[in-house]
C-alpha positions in Angstrom: 11.3 -29.3 -47.5 11.9 -30.1 -43.9 8.9 -31.9 -42.2 8.6 -29.2 -39.6 8.4 -26.4 -42.2 5.7 -28.5 -44.0 3.8 -28.7 -40.7 3.9 -24.9 -40.3 2.8 -24.4 -43.8 -0.2 -26.7 -43.3 -0.9 -25.0 -39.9 -1.1 -21.6 -41.5 -3.2 -22.9 -44.4 -5.6 -24.6 -41.9 -6.0 -21.6 -39.7 -6.7 -19.4 -42.7 -9.6 -21.6 -43.4 -10.9 -21.0 -39.9 -10.5 -17.2 -39.5 -12.8 -16.9 -36.5 -10.9 -19.5 -34.5 -7.6 -18.0 -35.5 -8.7 -14.5 -34.6 -10.1 -15.6 -31.2 -7.1 -17.6 -30.4 -4.6 -14.9 -31.3 -6.6 -12.3 -29.4 -6.8 -14.4 -26.3 -3.0 -15.0 -26.3 -2.3 -11.4 -27.0 -4.4 -10.2 -24.1 -3.1 -12.8 -21.7 0.6 -12.3 -22.6 0.4 -8.5 -23.1 -1.2 -7.9 -19.8 1.0 -10.4 -18.0 4.3 -8.9 -19.3 3.1 -5.4 -18.5 2.1 -6.3 -14.9 5.5 -8.1 -14.6 7.3 -4.9 -15.5 5.3 -3.0 -12.9 5.9 -5.6 -10.2 9.6 -5.8 -11.1 10.0 -2.1 -10.8 8.1 -1.9 -7.5 9.2 -4.9 -5.5 11.5 -7.2 -7.4 14.4 -5.0 -8.6 17.1 -4.2 -6.1 18.2 -0.7 -5.4 21.2 0.5 -7.4 24.2 -0.9 -5.5 27.1 -3.3 -5.8 26.0 -6.6 -4.3 22.8 -5.2 -2.7 22.3 -8.5 -0.9 25.3 -7.6 1.2 23.7 -4.4 2.5 21.6 -4.0 5.7 19.6 -1.2 7.1 19.0 -0.3 10.7 15.2 -0.2 11.2 15.1 3.0 13.2 16.5 6.6 13.4 19.5 7.6 15.5 21.5 10.7 16.3 24.7 11.6 14.5 26.7 10.9 17.7 25.4 7.4 17.9 26.1 6.9 14.2 29.7 8.0 14.7 30.1 5.6 17.6 28.6 2.7 15.8 30.7 3.3 12.7 33.8 3.3 14.8 32.8 0.0 16.4 33.6 -1.6 13.0 30.8 -4.2 12.8 30.2 -3.4 9.2 32.8 -3.0 6.4 31.5 0.6 6.4 28.5 2.4 7.7 26.6 5.3 6.0 23.4 7.1 6.5 20.7 9.2 4.8 18.1 11.5 6.3 15.1 10.8 4.0 13.7 13.2 1.4 13.2 16.9 2.2 12.7 20.2 0.4 15.5 22.5 -0.6 15.4 26.2 -1.6 17.0 26.3 -5.0 17.8 29.8 -6.2 17.8 29.7 -10.0 18.6 33.4 -10.4 15.3 35.0 -11.2 13.4 33.2 -8.5 13.6 30.3 -6.1 12.1 26.8 -6.6 11.4 23.9 -4.3 13.7 21.0 -5.0 13.5 17.6 -3.3 16.8 16.5 -1.9 18.4 13.9 0.4 21.2 14.6 2.9 23.6 11.7 3.3 26.9 10.8 4.8 29.9 11.6 2.6 30.6 7.9 2.1 27.0 7.2 1.0 27.8 6.4 -2.6 31.0 4.6 -1.5 29.0 2.1 0.6 26.4 1.7 -2.2 29.1 1.1 -4.7 27.5 3.0 -7.6 29.1 5.0 -10.5 28.1 8.2 -12.2 26.4 8.8 -15.5 28.5 12.0 -15.9 31.2 13.4 -13.6 31.7 11.7 -10.3 29.9 11.1 -7.1 31.1 12.5 -3.8 33.0 10.3 -1.4 34.5 10.3 2.1 37.2 12.6 0.9 34.6 15.3 0.2 33.2 15.4 3.7 32.5 18.9 4.8 32.7 20.3 1.3 29.8 22.1 -0.5 29.3 19.5 -3.2 26.2 18.0 -4.7 25.1 15.2 -7.0 21.9 15.4 -9.1 19.6 12.7 -10.4 19.3 11.9 -14.1 15.7 13.2 -14.1 16.8 16.5 -12.4 19.7 16.9 -14.9 17.4 16.3 -17.8 14.3 18.3 -16.7 15.8 21.1 -14.6 19.3 21.4 -16.1 18.1 20.8 -19.7 20.5 17.8 -20.1 23.4 20.3 -20.2 26.7 18.4 -20.4 28.4 21.5 -18.8 26.2 21.2 -15.7 29.0 19.1 -14.0 31.2 21.6 -12.2 28.7 24.4 -12.2 27.3 25.9 -8.9 23.9 25.4 -7.4 22.6 27.8 -4.8 20.7 25.6 -2.3 19.4 27.0 1.0 21.4 30.2 0.5 24.7 28.3 0.0 26.7 27.5 -3.1 27.2 23.8 -4.0 29.3 22.5 -6.8 27.7 19.8 -9.0 30.1 16.9 -9.0 28.1 14.4 -11.1 24.9 13.0 -12.4 23.5 9.7 -11.3 22.8 6.9 -13.8 19.5 7.0 -15.7 18.3 3.7 -14.2 19.4 4.6 -10.6 16.9 3.3 -8.0 17.1 5.2 -4.7 17.3 3.7 -1.3 13.8 5.0 -0.6 12.3 2.6 -3.1 8.8 2.6 -4.7 9.9 5.0 -7.4 10.7 8.0 -5.1 13.7 9.7 -6.5 15.4 12.6 -4.7 16.6 15.2 -7.2 19.7 16.4 -5.4 22.0 14.7 -2.9 24.3 16.7 -0.6 26.5 15.7 2.4 24.7 16.2 5.7 25.9 18.3 8.6 27.3 16.1 11.4 24.7 17.0 14.1 21.1 16.5 15.0 18.7 13.6 14.8 16.9 11.6 12.1 19.7 9.6 10.6 18.8 6.3 8.9 22.0 4.2 9.0 22.9 1.3 6.7 26.0 -0.7 6.1 27.8 -3.2 4.0 28.5 -6.6 5.6 32.1 -7.6 6.1 33.4 -10.3 3.7 32.9 -13.7 5.2 30.3 -12.7 7.7 26.7 -13.8 7.5 23.7 -11.7 8.4 23.2 -13.6 11.6 26.8 -13.1 12.7 26.6 -9.4 11.8 23.4 -9.1 13.7 25.0 -10.6 16.9 28.1 -8.4 16.6 25.9 -5.3 16.0 23.7 -5.9 19.1 26.8 -6.4 21.2 28.4 -3.2 19.9 25.2 -1.2 20.5 24.9 -2.6 24.0 28.5 -1.5 24.8 27.8 2.0 23.4 24.4 2.8 24.7 23.2 0.1 27.1 20.5 -2.5 26.8 17.7 0.0 25.8 19.7 1.4 22.9 20.7 -2.1 21.8 17.0 -3.1 21.7 16.2 0.1 19.8 18.7 -0.6 16.9 18.7 -4.4 17.1 16.8 -5.0 13.9 18.8 -5.1 10.7 16.7 -5.4 7.5 17.8 -6.2 3.9 17.7 -3.3 1.4 15.8 -3.3 -1.8 14.5 -6.1 -3.9 12.2 -9.0 -3.0 13.8 -9.8 0.3 13.6 -6.2 1.6 10.0 -5.8 0.5 8.9 -9.1 1.9 10.5 -8.2 5.3 8.8 -4.8 5.3 6.3 -3.6 7.9 3.3 -1.4 7.9 2.7 0.4 4.6 5.8 -1.3 3.0 4.3 -4.7 3.9 0.9 -3.8 2.5 2.6 -2.4 -0.7 4.4 -5.8 -1.1 1.2 -7.9 -0.6 -0.7 -5.8 -3.1 1.8 -6.2 -5.9 2.2 -10.0 -5.2 -1.6 -10.2 -5.6 -1.5 -8.1 -8.8 1.1 -10.5 -10.2 -1.1 -13.4 -9.3 -4.1 -11.9 -11.0 -2.1 -11.3 -14.2 -0.9 -15.0 -14.1 -4.5 -16.1 -13.7 -5.5 -14.1 -16.7 -2.8 -15.7 -18.7 -4.0 -19.2 -17.6 -7.5 -18.3 -18.6 -6.3 -17.2 -22.0 -4.3 -20.5 -22.4 -7.3 -22.6 -21.5 -9.4 -20.6 -24.0 -7.0 -21.5 -26.8 -6.8 -25.1 -25.5 -10.5 -25.4 -25.7 -10.5 -24.0 -29.3 -7.8 -26.4 -30.4 -9.6 -29.3 -28.7 -12.8 -28.4 -30.6 -10.8 -28.1 -33.8 -9.2 -31.4 -33.2 -12.5 -33.1 -32.8 -13.9 -31.6 -36.0 -10.8 -33.0 -37.8 -11.1 -36.5 -36.4 -12.0 -38.0 -39.7 -9.1 -36.3 -41.5 -6.6 -37.3 -38.8 -7.9 -40.8 -38.6 -7.5 -41.3 -42.3 -4.0 -39.9 -42.3 -3.2 -42.3 -39.4 -4.6 -45.2 -41.4 -2.5 -44.2 -44.4 0.7 -44.6 -42.3 1.2 -41.3 -40.4 2.6 -41.9 -37.0 1.0 -40.4 -33.8 4.2 -38.3 -33.4 3.7 -36.8 -36.9 0.1 -36.0 -36.2 0.9 -34.4 -32.8 3.7 -32.4 -34.4 1.3 -31.0 -37.0 -1.3 -30.1 -34.4 1.4 -28.6 -32.1 2.4 -26.5 -35.1 -1.0 -24.9 -35.2 -0.8 -24.1 -31.6 2.7 -22.6 -32.1 1.4 -20.4 -34.9 -1.5 -19.2 -32.7 0.7 -18.6 -29.7 3.5 -17.0 -31.7 1.3 -14.5 -33.5 -0.6 -13.8 -30.2 2.7 -13.3 -28.3 4.0 -10.9 -31.0 0.7 -8.9 -30.8 0.9 -9.2 -27.0 4.3 -7.6 -26.9 2.9 -4.7 -29.0 0.1 -4.4 -26.4 2.7 -4.5 -23.6 4.8 -1.7 -25.3 1.7 0.4 -25.6 0.7 -0.1 -22.0 4.1 0.5 -20.6 4.3 3.7 -22.6 1.0 4.8 -21.1 2.3 3.9 -17.6 5.4 6.1 -18.1 3.1 9.1 -18.2 1.3 8.3 -14.9 2.0 10.9 -12.3 1.3 10.2 -8.6 -0.7 13.3 -7.3 0.8 14.5 -4.1 0.5 17.5 -1.8 4.3 17.7 -1.8 4.7 17.1 -5.6 7.3 14.5 -4.8 9.6 13.4 -7.7 9.0 9.8 -8.9 10.9 7.9 -11.5 9.8 4.6 -12.9 11.9 2.5 -15.2 9.6 0.5 -17.4 12.2 0.0 -20.1 12.6 -3.1 -22.2 15.6 -5.1 -21.4 16.9 -8.6 -21.5 15.0 -9.6 -18.3 11.7 -8.5 -19.8 12.4 -10.2 -23.1 13.3 -13.5 -21.3 10.1 -13.3 -19.2 8.0 -12.7 -22.3 9.7 -15.6 -24.0 9.1 -17.9 -21.0 5.5 -16.8 -20.8 5.0 -17.6 -24.5 6.6 -21.1 -24.1 4.4 -21.8 -21.1 1.3 -20.6 -23.0 2.3 -22.9 -25.9 2.6 -25.9 -23.6 -0.6 -25.3 -21.6 -2.7 -24.4 -24.7 -1.4 -26.8 -27.3 0.3 -29.9 -25.8 -2.8 -31.7 -24.5 -5.0 -30.9 -27.6 -2.2 -32.1 -29.9 -1.8 -35.4 -28.0 -5.6 -35.9 -27.8 -6.1 -35.2 -31.5 -3.2 -37.4 -32.6 -5.0 -40.4 -31.0 -7.9 -40.3 -33.5 -9.8 -43.6 -34.1 -10.9 -44.4 -37.6 -14.0 -46.3 -36.7 -15.3 -43.6 -34.4 -14.3 -40.8 -36.8 -16.5 -42.3 -39.6 -19.6 -41.7 -37.4 -20.6 -38.1 -37.8 -22.1 -36.2 -34.9 -22.8 -37.2 -31.4 -24.9 -40.4 -30.8 -28.6 -39.5 -30.7 -30.0 -39.2 -27.2 -26.7 -40.3 -25.7 -25.8 -39.6 -22.1 -23.2 -36.9 -22.5 -20.0 -37.3 -20.6 -18.0 -34.6 -18.9 -15.2 -34.0 -21.4 -11.8 -32.3 -21.3 -13.2 -29.2 -23.1 -15.8 -28.7 -20.4 -13.0 -29.0 -17.8 -11.1 -26.2 -19.4 -14.1 -24.0 -19.5 -15.0 -24.8 -15.8 -11.4 -23.9 -14.8 -11.7 -20.6 -16.7 -14.9 -19.8 -14.9 -13.3 -20.7 -11.5 -10.3 -18.4 -12.1 -12.6 -15.7 -13.4 -14.6 -16.0 -10.2 -11.4 -15.2 -8.3 -10.6 -12.2 -10.6 -14.1 -10.8 -10.5 -14.2 -11.1 -6.7 -10.9 -9.2 -6.4 -12.1 -6.6 -8.9 -15.3 -6.0 -7.0 -13.5 -5.9 -3.7 -11.0 -3.3 -4.8 -13.6 -1.3 -6.6 -15.6 -1.2 -3.3 -12.5 -0.2 -1.5 -11.9 2.7 -3.9 -15.5 3.9 -3.6 -15.2 3.6 0.2 -12.1 5.8 0.3 -13.4 8.2 -2.2 -16.5 8.7 -0.1 -14.8 9.1 3.2 -15.3 12.4 5.1 -11.7 13.3 6.2 -13.1 15.4 9.0 -11.9 18.7 7.7 -12.7 21.0 4.8 -10.8 20.1 1.6 -12.7 22.0 -1.0 -11.9 25.5 0.3 -8.3 25.1 1.5 -5.0 25.9 -0.2 -1.6 24.6 0.7 1.2 27.2 0.7 4.5 25.4 0.9 7.4 27.9 1.5 11.0 26.6 1.5 12.9 29.4 3.4 16.6 29.7 3.7 18.4 28.2 6.7 18.0 30.3 9.9 14.6 31.7 9.0 12.8 28.9 10.9 14.9 28.9 14.1 13.6 30.2 17.5 11.9 33.5 17.8 13.2 34.5 14.3 11.2 31.6 12.9 8.0 32.8 14.5 8.6 36.4 13.4 9.3 35.4 9.8 6.3 33.1 9.8 4.0 35.8 11.3 5.0 38.2 8.6 4.1 35.7 5.9 0.7 35.0 7.6 -0.1 38.7 7.9 0.5 39.3 4.2 -1.6 36.2 3.2 -4.5 37.4 5.3 -4.6 40.6 3.3 -5.4 38.8 0.1 -9.1 39.3 -0.7 -11.1 36.1 -0.1 -8.8 34.7 2.5 -10.9 33.6 5.6 -8.1 32.3 7.7 -4.5 31.1 7.8 -2.7 28.5 9.9 0.4 26.3 9.6 1.1 22.6 9.9 4.2 20.5 10.5 3.2 17.7 8.2 0.5 18.1 5.6 -2.6 15.9 6.2 -3.2 12.8 4.1 0.3 12.4 2.9 0.8 9.0 4.6 3.6 10.2 6.8 3.2 11.3 10.4 5.6 11.0 13.3 4.5 8.8 16.2 5.3 9.2 19.9 4.3 7.2 22.9 1.8 9.2 25.1 0.7 8.6 28.6 -1.0 10.4 31.4 1.4 12.2 33.7 2.1 10.0 36.6 1.4 6.8 34.8 4.2 4.2 34.3 5.9 3.9 30.9 4.1 0.6 30.3 0.8 2.6 30.1 2.0 4.7 27.1 0.1 4.4 23.8 1.5 5.4 20.4 -0.2 8.4 18.8 0.4 10.6 15.8 2.0 13.9 16.5 1.0 17.0 14.4 2.6 20.5 14.7 -0.1 23.2 14.2 -0.4 26.9 14.2 -3.0 29.2 15.7 -6.7 28.7 14.8 -5.7 25.3 13.3 -9.1 23.7 13.8 -11.1 26.8 12.7 -9.2 27.1 9.5 -9.5 23.4 8.6 -13.0 23.1 9.8 -12.3 20.5 12.5 -14.9 20.5 15.2 -13.8 21.2 18.8 -15.7 19.0 21.2 -14.3 20.5 24.4 -12.0 23.3 25.3 -10.5 25.7 22.8 -8.3 26.1 19.7 -4.7 27.2 19.6 -3.9 30.9 20.1 -0.8 32.9 19.3 0.0 33.1 23.1 0.2 29.3 23.3 3.7 29.4 21.7 5.4 30.5 24.9 3.2 28.8 27.5 4.5 26.1 29.8 3.6 23.3 30.0 3.2 23.2 26.3 -0.5 23.4 25.3 -1.9 20.4 23.3 -5.0 19.4 21.5 -6.0 15.7 21.5 -8.5 14.0 19.3 -11.5 12.1 20.6 -9.8 8.7 20.1 -6.7 9.6 22.1 -8.8 11.2 24.8 -10.9 8.1 25.2 -7.9 5.8 25.3 -6.1 7.8 28.0 -9.1 9.2 30.1 -12.1 7.1 29.2 -15.3 9.3 29.5 -13.7 11.8 31.8 -13.0 15.4 30.7 -9.3 15.6 29.8 -9.2 19.4 29.5 -6.6 20.7 31.9 -5.0 17.3 32.4 -1.3 16.8 31.6 0.2 14.1 29.4 3.8 13.0 28.7 4.9 12.5 25.1 8.1 11.5 23.4 10.8 8.8 23.4 14.3 9.9 24.3 13.2 13.4 25.1 9.9 13.5 26.9 7.7 16.6 26.9 5.0 17.5 29.4 1.9 18.7 27.6 -1.3 20.3 29.0 -4.5 19.5 27.2 -6.5 22.6 26.2 -9.0 21.0 24.0 -10.5 17.8 22.4 -11.2 17.7 18.7 -13.4 15.5 16.6 -11.6 12.7 14.8 -10.1 13.6 11.5 -8.1 11.5 8.9 -4.7 13.1 9.3 -2.5 10.3 7.8 -4.6 8.4 5.3 -8.2 8.1 4.3 -8.3 4.3 4.6 -7.3 3.8 8.2 -9.6 3.7 11.2 -9.7 6.7 13.5 -6.2 6.9 15.1 -5.1 8.7 18.2 -3.6 12.1 17.4 -2.3 15.0 19.5 -1.4 18.5 18.2 1.2 21.0 19.6 2.1 24.6 18.6 4.6 24.6 15.8 6.1 27.4 13.6 6.4 26.1 10.0 6.3 27.3 6.5 3.6 24.9 5.4 0.6 27.1 5.4 -3.1 26.1 5.2 -5.2 28.9 3.8 -9.0 28.9 4.0 -10.6 30.4 0.9 -14.1 31.7 0.1 -14.8 30.2 -3.2 -12.8 28.0 -5.7 -9.3 27.5 -4.4 -7.9 27.3 -8.0 -8.8 31.0 -8.6 -6.7 32.1 -5.6 -3.5 30.1 -6.2 -1.8 32.9 -8.3 -2.8 35.8 -5.9 -1.5 33.7 -3.0 1.7 33.0 -4.8 2.2 36.7 -5.5 1.5 37.6 -1.9 4.1 35.1 -0.6 6.6 36.4 -3.1 6.1 39.9 -2.0 6.9 39.2 1.7 9.8 36.8 1.0 11.3 37.0 -2.5 14.1 34.5 -1.7 12.1 31.6 -0.4 10.9 28.9 -2.8 7.2 28.7 -3.2 4.7 25.9 -4.1 1.0 26.7 -3.9 -1.6 24.1 -4.6 -5.1 23.1 -3.5 -5.4 20.7 -0.5 -7.5 18.5 -2.8 -4.1 17.3 -4.2 -3.5 15.7 -0.8 -6.8 13.8 -1.0 -6.1 12.9 -4.6 -2.8 11.5 -3.5 -4.4 9.6 -0.7 -7.0 8.0 -3.0 -4.5 7.4 -5.9 -3.1 4.0 -4.7 -6.5 2.5 -4.3 -7.6 4.1 -7.6 -4.6 2.4 -9.3 -5.4 -0.9 -7.5 -9.0 -0.8 -8.6 -8.0 0.1 -12.1 -5.4 -2.7 -12.5 -7.5 -5.5 -10.8 -10.7 -4.3 -12.4 -9.2 -4.3 -15.9 -7.7 -7.8 -15.4 -11.0 -9.2 -14.1 -12.9 -7.6 -17.0 -10.5 -9.2 -19.5 -10.9 -12.5 -17.7 -14.7 -12.3 -18.0 -14.4 -11.4 -21.7 -12.2 -14.5 -22.3 -14.4 -16.9 -20.5 -17.5 -15.6 -22.3 -15.9 -16.1 -25.6 -14.6 -19.5 -24.5 -18.1 -20.6 -23.4 -19.7 -19.2 -26.5 -17.3 -21.2 -28.7 -17.7 -24.3 -26.6 -21.5 -24.2 -26.8 -21.4 -23.4 -30.5 -19.2 -26.3 -31.2 -21.4 -28.7 -29.1 -24.6 -27.6 -30.8 -23.0 -28.1 -34.2 -21.9 -31.6 -33.2 -25.4 -32.4 -32.0 -27.3 -31.1 -35.0 -28.7 -34.6 -35.8 -30.0 -35.0 -32.2 -31.6 -31.6 -32.2 -33.3 -32.3 -35.6 -34.7 -35.7 -34.4 -36.0 -34.0 -31.2 -37.7 -31.4 -33.2 -39.1 -34.0 -35.6 -40.7 -36.0 -32.8 -42.4 -33.0 -31.3 -40.0 -31.4 -28.9 -40.8 -27.7 -28.3 -38.4 -24.9 -29.1 -37.9 -24.2 -25.4 -37.1 -27.8 -24.7 -34.5 -27.9 -27.5 -33.1 -24.5 -26.2 -32.6 -25.9 -22.7 -31.1 -29.1 -24.1 -28.5 -27.1 -26.0 -27.8 -24.8 -23.0 -27.8 -27.3 -20.1 -24.2 -28.4 -20.6 -23.0 -24.8 -20.6 -25.0 -23.9 -17.6 -23.7 -27.0 -15.7 -20.1 -26.0 -16.6 -20.8 -22.5 -15.3 -22.3 -23.7 -12.1 -19.4 -26.1 -11.5 -16.9 -23.3 -12.2 -18.6 -20.9 -9.7 -18.7 -23.6 -7.0 -15.0 -24.4 -7.5 -14.1 -20.7 -7.7 -15.8 -19.6 -4.5 -13.2 -21.2 -2.1 -10.4 -20.1 -4.4 -11.7 -16.5 -4.1 -11.9 -16.8 -0.3 -8.3 -18.1 -0.2 -7.2 -15.2 -2.5 -8.8 -12.6 -0.3 -7.4 -13.8 3.1 -3.9 -12.3 2.8 -5.4 -9.0 1.5 -7.4 -8.1 4.6 -4.7 -5.9 6.0 -4.4 -3.7 2.9 -8.1 -2.9 2.7 -9.5 0.4 4.0 -11.4 0.6 7.2 -15.1 -0.1 6.7 -14.8 -2.6 3.9 -15.9 -6.1 4.8 -14.0 -8.6 2.6 -16.3 -11.4 3.7 -19.6 -9.8 2.7 -21.8 -12.6 1.4 -23.6 -10.2 -0.9 -20.3 -9.6 -2.8 -19.7 -13.3 -3.4 -23.4 -13.8 -4.4 -23.3 -10.8 -6.7 -20.1 -12.1 -8.5 -21.6 -15.6 -8.8 -24.9 -14.3 -10.2 -23.0 -12.0 -12.6 -20.9 -14.9 -13.9 -24.0 -17.2 -14.2 -26.0 -14.5 -16.0 -23.2 -13.4 -18.4 -22.3 -17.0 -19.1 -25.9 -18.0 -19.7 -26.2 -15.2 -22.1 -23.1 -16.4 -24.0 -24.5 -19.9 -24.1 -28.0 -18.7 -25.1 -26.9 -17.1 -28.4 -25.7 -20.4 -30.1 -28.4 -22.4 -28.4 -31.1 -20.2 -30.0 -29.6 -21.1 -33.4 -29.8 -24.7 -32.5 -33.4 -24.4 -31.3 -34.4 -22.9 -34.7 -33.0 -25.8 -36.8 -35.1 -27.1 -39.7 -35.4 -30.9 -39.0 -35.7 -31.9 -42.7 -32.8 -29.7 -43.8 -30.6 -30.8 -40.9 -31.2 -34.6 -41.4 -30.7 -34.2 -45.2 -27.3 -32.6 -44.5 -26.5 -35.5 -42.1 
């Protein structure tokens, strides 16, 4: 039999004789590798994987919106090999025959898929030759869920916004959209060549670097629209993958920082698991010193001994890795059922599938775990000394040295200090957001999202159509008020415009969120009016355009003066003169976690209704749906409680607290088991010393402290080392924490330190109590 196979046979036999050690080691590796591979798959999906495209590193996005006319001029300039655009995600009215549904679609240039360079799962994708034609492409998820995976769906018509479109093809199953973060539009259609809001991106010409393309792009933009336009469109950003996410700004940047931190916490958990196994193998190696020393004296080489010890580590890590992959498969399956709550019910598609990359990462993690957990114990154990091995136990009353096993436990405690601090920090952040008062009534408000056909929103016709819908909704028993809003609150997306007092220079402008609102907006939502009045129906036609400003914006522009009646100028390319009619209390319009931001409101006719209900909103969803269907049978409807918006606003921090809290809990569990096994081993090695102490009159408490003091010292050392590491880990996270959470709160660090010391002391106390109760006569007889 080959020597290696013999080593594995002996390793399995030896571990079977130590079932507790084997079970603890396998469980440690399984938790470390399982959690690590699962987090890797999440991080890969969110920030590492590129969008679906041919050579995505050769794509560049313009970091602003432009008009179609500017897009056409820039495309003709020929800086890029080709230039395409998309308009973001928006709702479509999908007439399915018996009724209409809300579908989420993306309008793009006809050459959108040509520039990306992607193929179709079924049929084909539209191209430049299809410009102006009523054609559509559907996502794989839409084809599977809404079209029942019908192979005949390609070529069939879809009635979208009152117009027939022919389905040309289905996107691949693993297609990742240009929006990123799992957002997946259901339907793609060519955009009409007019208007505003186009997000251009292009493919770099062969042989040109990004820097050269950037220079040529700025020169072309300057020639087309002057210096101001060139400055507006000057930034070209990478698209998709690590480079794009690392270069992101605002929410994208915070998203990237969080997932990098999450990956780091998973790596720390894996290291803790490896150190746990290393400590177990070191202890096992010491207990086998006599056996190993005798084998060495009989002619076994140090290499042979190290190989056998390494085989034990290989068996532990191999079985643990196999079990860890089962844990990973279970966790990824659970993650696939996670649904991001949203006021808009946006479509998300996450691809947590197993593939070659995931397998290679799992294999690499297992190999690193094997090296970290087994290499040093095997080298240490193979250096057994026969003379020392013949002396059982630790020398009586010796001055104990700080050994390698204690170092492993101290490092585990230090890393666990980091994990627990992050877990507490994100749990505090979640509780902070969950307890925030948004400044308006969520519990008695219902969202009525109506997706009308084109033309119903335009001009006076739009107001007339919207008024008819509002009148019918008001007739529903229990309805206390109805208004409309341009962008639903707490969805994380609000347009921003520079705002200044009329007569002030452009340099005095301050960015503020812009919200379109209907009559009685503040009354329906329950937002307090501090000065002035709410919107009225007559405000639609008044000039200058009436506006409400919140307290933060009023103070920034006017200080303590009364702004009611004053005029402000808002907008970028097209400025509007607004007259302030009222000042509202601050309310969280974009997210729950941000500080009070400046906001102004203007009259706006939109099909997004906010309905104030007397009672439980869930009981009124179907009556409201029926009322909306009566007044407009062709519009797509989606009625849901406004609490879905707050749930969506809380969800990211809920996920963050869940992930980091779970990892920190696992880390604490691992260090407690590691400390318990370390103290148990040490007390067994010092049985003779404890017996002699008891025989000469040492009290039970003295023996208990003697057995515990090494463990407590290791704990204290780990906490001291872990504190600066925790501070360093928190520093890059300060921008992603919600307003009101102090990341440097001394009480948090003190609480984590006390928790670690208390839990660790309890883990050390259990085996120490056994040592304190030793019978001196029996113990010395065994020695």
